[in-house]
N, C-alpha and C positions, 0 to 999 in steps of 0.2 A: 503494499500499499504506500509505504514512504517512497520506495523507488519510483513508483508510478507518478507520485506528486513531484519528485525531483525532476523526472523526464519531462513531465507536462509543462512545467514552468521554465525549465532550462531552455527548452526549444523556443520559447517566445523571445524574440529578438530584442524588443525595446528594454531600456533600462528601467522604465516604469513597471513593466511586467515583472522584471526581476525583483524589484523593490517590493512589489506587492506579494510575490511568492515568499520572500523573506520575512515580511510582516506577518504573513500567515504562519510561518514557521514559529514565531514567537508565541503563538497560541497553541503550540503543540506539535512541532515538527517531529519530535520523538515521542513525547507524552502528551496527552490531552485528557479531557474529562472521561473519556472512554477508558482510560487506564486509572481512574480514580484520582487524577491530578487536577487540583484547582489552584491555578497560578496566583490568583488574588489572595487566597487563604495563606499560602506559604509566604508570600510577599510580606504580609501583615506580620506574620510571626518573625520573619527575619528582621524586619525593621525595629523590633523590640530590643535588638542587640546592636546598639551604634558603635561607632569608632572608625576612624580612618576614612578614606574616600578613594574613588577611582576617577582619575583626571584624564580628559581627552583634549588633545591639542591638535587641531587640523591646520594644514599649511597649504598655501596657494599651489605649491609644487604637486599636490595630490598625495603627499605623505602625511600620515597621522601618527601621534605618539600617544599610547595609552600607558598611564602610570598607576601602579599599585602603591597607594601611599598610606601606610601605617608604620612608620619606622620604629616606634616604641615597641611594637609587637613583631618585629622583623617581617613587616608587611603580610601579617596573617590576615586572612579574610574574616572580618566581622560579618554579622548578619546583614547589617546595612549596605556593606561593601559588596555582597553578593547581588543585592538588588541594584546597586549603582552600576555594576558590570553589566547586567541585563539592559539597563537603560542606555548605557554607552554603546552596547552593541546595536541597539535600536537606531541610535544616531548614525552610526557608521552604515547601517543598511540604507538609510535614506540619503547618504552623501554621494551624490551622482558624480562627482569629480574625483573620488577616491581611487587611488592606484596602489597605495602600499601602506602597510601598518606595522609599527614597531611596538611590542609590549615590554615594559620594563618595570622594574621596582625602584622605589625611592631610596636614596641615601645608600647606594652601592650594594643592596642585596635584592634578590628578586622577589621571592614570596616564600613564607614557611607554611603554607597550608591554611587551615582553618583556625580561627581564634578559639581557644579552649573554653571561653566563657559561653560562646554560642553552642559549641559541641556539647558541653555538659547540659545546657538547657534544653537541647534537642535530642537527648539521649534515648528517648523511647523509640522503638522500631518504626512507628507510624510517621513520626516527624522526621527522623532520619531518612526514610525512604522519600518523603516529599522534598526535603532539601536536596537529595541525590538527583531527583528528577528535574528539579528547577536547574541545578547547575549543569546537568547533561544537556538540557535544552539550550541553555546560553552557550555553552562551549561548543556545541554543534553548529549553532549559528554563526559564532565567531570563525570556526574553521571554514564555513561555507560563504563568508563574505566574499563579494566579487572584487577582491583586492588581494595582493601578495602580502602574507604576513610573516613576521619574524619575532621570535622571542629572543630578547637581549638578556642573557643570563650573567648576572654579576653576583658575587657572593653565593648564597645558597638558594636552591629551588627545592623545597622539601615537600613531600606529601601532595596535598592539593596543588602546591606551587609547581612540582614536577609535572602533574597532570596538565596544568595550564600551558606548559611549554609544548605539550603534544598537540594542543589545539591551534598551533600556529604552523604555517607551511615549512618554515625553516627555524633552526635554533643557532644562534651565535653565542659562544661562551667567551667571557673574559678569563685571563690567566688567573688560576686560583680558585675558580668557581666550581661549584658541585651541584649536580642534579642527583637527588636521591628520593626513591620511592619508599618512604619510611613506614608505610601503612601496616606492614607485618608487625612492627614494634608496638602499634597501637591496637593490635588484635583485629585488624581490618584488612580489606583489599581496597583497591581504588574504586571510587563510586561516582566520579565526575566524568566517566568515559575514558580515563587514562589508560586503563589496561587494553581496551579494544584498539585505541589509536596507537599505543605503543607496539603492539603486535604488528601493525601494518608498517610502522617506521623501522623496527630493528629485527623483526622476525620473531616466531614464537619461542625459539630456544633462548635467544638473548632476553626476551621479555620474561621468561621464566627465572633466568638468572637474576635479573635486576630486581624482580618482585619478590622472589623466594629468598634471595640473599640481602635484600634491602641494600644493594651495592651502592657505594659512594662513587658516582661517575664523574670522574675528572675530565677536563678537556681532551687529553690524550685518548682515554678509553671511549669517550663519546664520539671522537672522529673515527676511531677504529671500528665501531659497531654501527655507524651511520645515524647516531642520534643527534650529533651536531655537525653543522655544515662547514664551520671554520672557527678558529680561535683568533680573537681580535688582539693582534700584537701591536707593539710599537707605541712607546710613550709620546713620541713627537708627532703623532698623527691625529692629534685631537682627543676629545673625550671618547669613551666607549660608544655613546649615543651617536656622536658625529661619524665615528667609523661604521657603525651599523647603518646609518643613513647613506653613507657613501656606498657601502656594499649593496644595500637594497636598491639604490638609484640605478644601478646597472640593469636591473630586471624590470624596473617601472618607467624607464625612459620611453616616451612616446605618448600618444594620444590616450585618454582615459578609456574611451570605448574599446580600444584594441587591447589594452592590458586587462581590462575586465573580461573581454572575450577570451583571452588566454586562460585566465583563471576559471571560467565557466567550462571550457572544454576539458581541462585537466580535472576539475571537479566531477564532471560527468564520467570521465574515464576511471576515476577512482571509486565512484559510488554506484554506477549503473552497470548492468550486464553489458557485454560487448556490443550486442546488436543495438540496444537502446543508446549506448554511448556514441556509436556511429551516426546514428540518426540525429542525435543532439548536436554532434560536431558539425554535421551538414547544415543544420538549421542556424547554429551560431555563425558559421562561416558565411551564411546568407546575409547576416546582419551587417558584416563589415565589407563584403565584396561590393565594390562600386561606391563604397562610403567615401567621406572627405580624405581620410588618411590613405586609403587605397589609391584614389585618383591623384592625390599629391605624389605619392610614391611612383606611380606609373609616369607622370609628367617628368619627374626628375630622374627617372631611371635609376632608382636608388637600391635595386634588389641586391646587387653584387658589392656594395660598398662595405 
């Protein structure tokens, strides 16, 4: 059912149709009332545990920076921050000029997962499952954004923070940083979709090792198993954020409709059966063929530059 919805809306060429699809995702792309999930109910419960914020800065270049900001708790997610994240994803879904997104943590560390105050208050299985569904919906929407996303990992990405890195297309790590799925130590498994995404990134055997061993993944190991794309080296090359922006700009150079189309065909290839992905690719191709960027490229004969 979800695959059919993805196919149906991916093949619609206009950015407006894509935005409407993503807005519908927010009302239950993975879970809805059919699964016993009431978004407003869990939002209200999460809002009862304030602290920190999720900040979004959009730039005229088409790049955006999403910052997890709760330094006193190592950028752990409070309940209100989970709601903030969902709202920021909604903003990004409606950003028609967006091409790239960098997700980072404030004050030199990425994210340490869930704030224990909220975890203790939502410790009964029913509330825990609702929080799980809320975050799975939000992070699935984050991954499906029609822009190329990068997690900039400085310091530590622990638990839910490690899961958040998997909801981005790429991961860049600063020297000395660590990604660690610590769920086992808490008597848990990932619940925000991190395990399913991790298998697709590093394969099932590596995922078993990382989850079963709660392995501290440093940049060298992350590169080796394909969890990270690059280690951001060089003190004289600007801040880690500037270096991440430079890295991402290589892949987001060009008109927004073209970059968004690239993300759409890759998304369909990742999530749909081959026959449906091929049909989607054909239809997305039709939205840029003969478009302004295509006609300009033909006029300037830029194919082989």
